RODO-2510 file (C-alpha; in nm, 4 decimals, decimal comma):
residues 91
     n   res          X          Y          Z
     1     m     0,0000     0,0000     0,0000
     2     p     0,1528     0,3379    -0,1003
     3     t     0,2123     0,5919     0,1728
     4     t     0,1540     0,9634     0,1487
     5     k     0,4236     1,1866     0,2899
     6     k     0,2758     1,4339     0,5344
     7     l     0,4237     1,7823     0,5249
     8     n     0,5433     1,9103     0,8586
     9     r     0,5515     2,2725     0,7490
    10     q     0,4009     2,4675     0,4650
    11     v     0,5329     2,7678     0,2766
    12     v     0,3387     3,0439     0,1051
    13     r     0,5082     3,3351    -0,0723
    14     v     0,3513     3,6787    -0,0279
    15     i     0,4380     3,9893    -0,2303
    16     p     0,3169     4,3062    -0,0596
    17     r     0,1838     4,5437    -0,3223
    18     q     0,3681     4,8740    -0,3571
    19     d     0,0455     5,0410    -0,4705
    20     g    -0,1644     4,8920    -0,1904
    21     p    -0,2276     4,9885     0,1709
    22     l     0,0899     4,8128     0,2927
    23     r     0,3096     5,0153     0,0522
    24     g     0,5257     4,7086    -0,0028
    25     h     0,6260     4,6693     0,3634
    26     r     0,7285     4,3119     0,4360
    27     q     0,7031     4,3532     0,8128
    28     a     0,3349     4,4465     0,7771
    29     v     0,2745     4,1077     0,6146
    30     l     0,4555     3,9266     0,8959
    31     d     0,2611     4,1291     1,1542
    32     a    -0,0722     4,0359     0,9929
    33     f    -0,0057     3,6644     1,0468
    34     d     0,1844     3,6789     1,3759
    35     s    -0,1200     3,6299     1,6010
    36     m    -0,2015     3,3091     1,4099
    37     g     0,1345     3,1562     1,4972
    38     v     0,2703     3,1980     1,1448
    39     t     0,6304     3,3111     1,1119
    40     g     0,8375     3,3935     0,8095
    41     e     1,1171     3,5899     0,6584
    42     g     1,1413     3,8593     0,3992
    43     m     1,3739     3,9422     0,1174
    44     s     1,3988     4,2480    -0,1019
    45     s     1,5955     4,1239    -0,3993
    46     p     1,5276     4,0179    -0,6666
    47     v     1,1629     4,0388    -0,5554
    48     n     1,0212     4,2146    -0,2505
    49     m     0,8462     3,9250    -0,0786
    50     v     0,7837     3,7279     0,2386
    51     a     0,7988     3,3516     0,2755
    52     l     0,5418     3,2509     0,5356
    53     d     0,6306     2,9410     0,7385
    54     i     0,3088     2,7708     0,8490
    55     a     0,3782     2,5218     1,1266
    56     p     0,1735     2,2122     1,2102
    57     g    -0,1241     2,2934     1,4287
    58     v    -0,1851     2,6385     1,2791
    59     d    -0,5456     2,7055     1,1735
    60     l    -0,5087     2,6623     0,7973
    61     t    -0,8592     2,7878     0,7251
    62     a    -0,7884     3,1166     0,9044
    63     v    -0,4502     3,1630     0,7345
    64     k    -0,5841     3,0910     0,3879
    65     g    -0,8827     3,3151     0,4536
    66     l    -0,6572     3,6062     0,5491
    67     l    -0,4370     3,5464     0,2455
    68     k    -0,7391     3,5606     0,0152
    69     q    -0,8855     3,8625     0,1937
    70     g    -0,5549     4,0505     0,1665
    71     e    -0,5264     3,9691    -0,2017
    72     q    -0,8836     4,0820    -0,2707
    73     s    -0,8312     4,4075    -0,0806
    74     g    -0,5128     4,4883    -0,2736
    75     q    -0,2656     4,4357     0,0109
    76     w    -0,0642     4,1589    -0,1538
    77     h    -0,0400     3,8794    -0,4040
    78     f     0,0313     3,5281    -0,2815
    79     e     0,1537     3,2030    -0,4261
    80     e     0,1460     2,8600    -0,2691
    81     g     0,4910     2,7077    -0,2393
    82     s     0,5045     2,3819    -0,0479
    83     t     0,1540     2,2982     0,0722
    84     s    -0,0387     1,9941     0,1849
    85     q    -0,3400     1,8266     0,0333
    86     e    -0,5428     1,9586     0,3268
    87     w    -0,4385     2,3149     0,2360
    88     r    -0,5213     2,2678    -0,1317
    89     e    -0,8647     2,1253    -0,0494
    90     l    -0,9574     2,4482     0,1305
    91     g    -1,0110     2,6027    -0,2128
***
């Protein structure tokens, strides 16, 4: 019987929009997810972005909801990096 490898951590890349309310500030992205237990790190070159590190036990529905809300409100763009089947099934 084949086994499915379970991801311990998940990564989502977030690009804060320069023309949005965050004015491209990476720390503002990190601050938005801090209370959810999500950490990350930013880089400014070649692309101004944040890699969010989503640990096991974090409320994936809440994190994905905030990501979508922030994208819809013009705060950032996001891209799923290394994510689980559970994450992808959230839609």
